[in-house]
N, C-alpha and C positions, 0 to 999 in steps of 0.2 A: 503494499500500500504506499502511496505517496500523500504525504499532508503538505497542502499548498496555501492554506490561509494562516496569517500570524495567530490568531486565536488557537487554533487547533495545535500550532506548532508551540506556542508558549506552554498550553495546558500539557500538551506531551513531555516537555523538558522537565516541568515538574514531577512528572508521575514516574520517578525512579524506581517505584516498587513494580512498575508496569514493563517500563522500556529500560534495556540495558545497551550501552554502546557496543557495537558488534561489526567490525567489518570482515569477519572471518567468515569463510564458507562453510555450509553445513557441515558438521560432522568432525570439525578442526578441533581437536583438544590440546590447550596450552598448558604448559605445567605451572603450577601457582606463582612460582618465582620468575616466570618468564612472561607473566601477563603484563600488558601495557596498562598504565594506570586506569584509562578507561575502562577496562574489561575487568577490574578486581571488583567483587561483589563488596556489600557495605556488611559489616561497619568497617572492614579494614580499609576500603576504598578512602573512606574521610579520614581515617589515620595516614595514609601515605599521601592523601592530597595536603594536608595541613604542613607535611614537609616540603611539597612542591610550593605551596605559598610562602612558605618561609624563604625559600629562595629568591623569590620575586616580590617580596613584601614593598609595600608603599616606600618605607624608608629606605630600603635597599635601591628602589628604582630611583629615588631623590639622589643618592649618592653617586649614581652610575650617570646621570643627566649630563654632568659636564664632559665626560668622557664620550657619550653619545653626539653632543655638540660639536666638540672639538673633531672628534673624527669625521664627521660628516662633512664639515666645513671644508677638511684637509681633500675630502674625496671629490667635493664640488670644486673646489680649487683647480685640482688635478684635471678634472675634464674640461673646464675653461680652457685651461691652456690647452689641452691636447687637441681641440676641437672638436672632430668628428670622433665618436665613442659608441660602444655597446653598452647602454646603460643597465640592462639587468645583470650583466657579469661584471661591468667595470665599478660600477656605483651601488646598485641595490644589494646584491649579494654580500660584499663586506660588510653591510652595516648590521643586519642583525646576528649573523654567525659571529662576528666580533663581541657583540653586545652580550649575546648569552655566555659566550665564553668568559669575557670579561667577569659575568655575575657569578658564574660558577667555579672559577679559579682553574678552568682551561687555558692554554695559551693562545691569546686573541690572534697571533700572527698565523696561526693554523687555520685560519676561517676559510681556505681553498677547500682544505681536505673535509670539513663539516659540511662545506656546500655539497661537494661531489657526495659524500657517503648518505647525507640527507635526500640527495636526488635517487641514489642507488637504492636506498630503504623504500621511499615512497612510490617510487615508478615500478618497483619489482614486486616479487610475489610473496614477500614476508609479511605485509600487513593483513593478507589473505590466507595465507597457507602456513604462517610461522616457521617457513623454510625457502629456500631457494634451490636452483640447480646445483649449487656448490655445497647445502647440507642443512642440517635441522638448526630452528632456533636462530638468533642473531648470530652467536659465536660460528655455526656452521654455514649460514647463509651469507653473512658480511663479515669475514675474519678479521680483516684490515681494521674495521670499525670495532669490532670488540676488543680486539687486540690493544688497540690505541687507549680505550676508557679503561682497561683493565689494567693499563701501564701507569696512567694517571693515579690509579686508586692505589697502585702498589709504592708510587713515588710519595702520594702522600702520606703512607702508614710508615714509611722508612724516613721522612723528614725529621730532623730535630733542630729547631722546633718546627711543627707543621705550621704551614702557612693560614692566616687568618681568612679563610674562604668557606663556601658551600661546601665543598667535597670534604674538607676536614671536619665540620658540622656533621654532615651525613654520615661520616663512619661512627661518630659516637651516639647517633641517634637511636632509641629504641623505639619499638611498637610492642605493646603488651609485655614489655619487660625484656625483649629480645631485640638484639642488634639485627639489622639486614644482612644476609649473606653477601658473597661476592655476585652471584648471579642477580640475587634483587637489585644490589648497587649498580651492576653493569644495565639493567634494563631501565631502571630509573634515569640514571644519566643520559642514556641513548635517548629516552623518551623527551627529557628535556631539551639536549641538544638537537634533536631532528625539530620539536614542536617550537622551541623557542624561535628557530629563523624559519622554517619553511613557509608557514602561512604570511608571517611578516612579510616577506620578500614580495608576495603576491599583491599585499596592501600597498607597499611602495612602489612596485611596478605600475599598479593600476591607478597610481596617483600623476606618475609621471607620465603615464599615456594620457589620462584626462587633461593635464594642463598644458601638452603638447598639440593635442587637438582642440582644444578650448583655450586660447591664448586670453580671451576675455575674462576666464577665471582668474589666471594668475594675474591679471591687470587690476581685478577687483580685490585681491587679495595683497596686492602693492598699495592699493588705495587705503584699505583697512586691514593690517595685519591682525587684528582682534578675530576675522572670519576663519583664520587657521584652523580653529578648532573643529568650527561647523564644516569645514571643508574635508576634515578627517573623516567626520561621521557621517557626511553624505556619501562619500566615496565608499565606505562601508557598507551603507544602505545600498546604492546603485550596482557597485562591484564587490560584492563580499568575497573575501581570498577563498572561502569554504563555500561551495554550492549548495551542499546538502549534507546531512547527517545521518549515518546509518545507525539504525537501532534495532535490536532483537526483542520481540516481545515474551516475556518471561512469565505472563499468565494471561488467560483470555480476557480479552476488553472488546469494547465497540469505540468508535469515534463516528460521529453523526450517524448512529445508527447501523453504522457497518462492520459486523464481526471481525476481529483480528485474532487469531489463535495462537496460542502458545507456541513458539520456535518459529513463527513466521518474523521476515524481515520489514522494517518498515523505514521509508525513507521521509526526513524530515527536510523539507524543502526552504532552506534558508533565502534562497535567492527570490523565489516566489513569494514568500511572506514577507519580504522586504519592500517588495512592490505590491502589496496587498491595496488595492482601491478602497477596501473598507477602513484602512488607517492613514492612507496618504492620498492628499491632493496631487493631482499630474504624477503620478508613483515613477513615471520614467525621466521624468525631468531631474537634473542635478541643479539643487538649489542651494544657495548658501544663508537662506533665510528662512528655514524651516523652524517653526517655533520650539521643537522637541528635536532637536538632532539625534540624540541617543537612542529614539524609541524605534529600535531594529534589534534584530536578532542575530546580527552577523557573528556574534562569539556566542551563540547558542542562548539559552535561557535557564530557568530555574536553580535548583544548587549547584549544577555543573557547568556555570559559566566557564568559558575558557581562562584557566589561571593566567595566562600571559597577556590578557587583554589590555591592562593598564600600561605593560611595556610596548606592545605593539602600538597604542596609541600616542604615546610617548616618542617612539622612534617616527611617525608618521607625521606629528606636529614639528618635530626638528627638522626634518627633511625639509617641510614647506617654508619653516622660517629660513632655512638657509636659502632655499631658492629665491623667496621672497627678497632677501637680503641683496644676494649675488648674482642672479640671473635676470635677464630680460626678457629672451626666449628661448624655449626649448622646442627644436625643429626636428621632426622625424625625417629620415631620409626619402627622397621622392620616389613613389613606388610601393613604399613600406605596406605590408598586409598583416594585420593583426593576427598571430598565431598563439593558440592557447598551449599551456603546458599539457604535458601528455600522461594528465590523471584525472578520472572521471569527477572526481569532487572538487578538486581545486579551479580556482579561476585567476588566472593573471597570464601576460604575455610571456612567450618563449625569449624573446629579444625586443631591443627597442634601439636599433641603431638611430642615432641622433646627432645633433650638434647642440651644446650649450653656448649661449651667446650672453657676456656678462653686462651688467648694468653698465650704460654707458658706453659699451662696445660698437 
């Protein structure tokens, strides 16, 4: 079943006792220590989620903001100096991969590795089958990624004194009085490194595409930079990085009188919900003056809203702040055609060959 209306999507996201996140194909059984956080049943899900929230809590995001601004400004200056560039790879990918590494305690200079491994994971069979042609689980299916994470864990354990970062805190964290084992640690860190950059990349790419094809919007932000916040929210609504959420029904239920049986898959239509004419005037228009700009479900809803929502919003606002300050025009190559990333649930361009022209240039 596909839920398209916002009221139905919101109600379903709150019904955590009825719908459980599951991208796996029927019959795939994942060992508990290798379950992604979205798959872990309650009450352990809530306990692990609190650990994730501690990594990207508001005070930590506040502390990382100077790094985000300095890094983004350096990248934009580099793109302006270069002239023509490929924005998805050269500008967008380094930002969220470096930021999540900075937050967690991974080496930010390895952002290209994280980007490549993230793409390999989400575009491969592992999310559906818990394996690839190379082997079972993350360690078998993506051995380089798993080995790198295991190496970080080992290095943090051996350090004297250990660095003051999330990985060190994670090693000392207990759930029900028991510390996470090495496989659980690897799974959680892999989830954070992938989820902390993959969807944010699509948000940033969609923002750049919008302002390249709608120069009037960039002019509006330059005239009133306070609209940057609204611009990020409207991009999330019109072009959500995640088009839909897949859920497994874990008990019989009904939606609008239609029965859904235990074990059936249900798609929550994020993109359609965000353009529900019952909630939005002119839902297909990109407007900077919407009265409730956050009234969308781009990050899900209910108790399981995406834990990285605040960080993604920060990175989107910072990118637009820097563009407003430094860039007069974003011009896509002549003949450019939008090509979507090759994942059915994701929404973002694969590439953006373009030229950034400096203010006053």
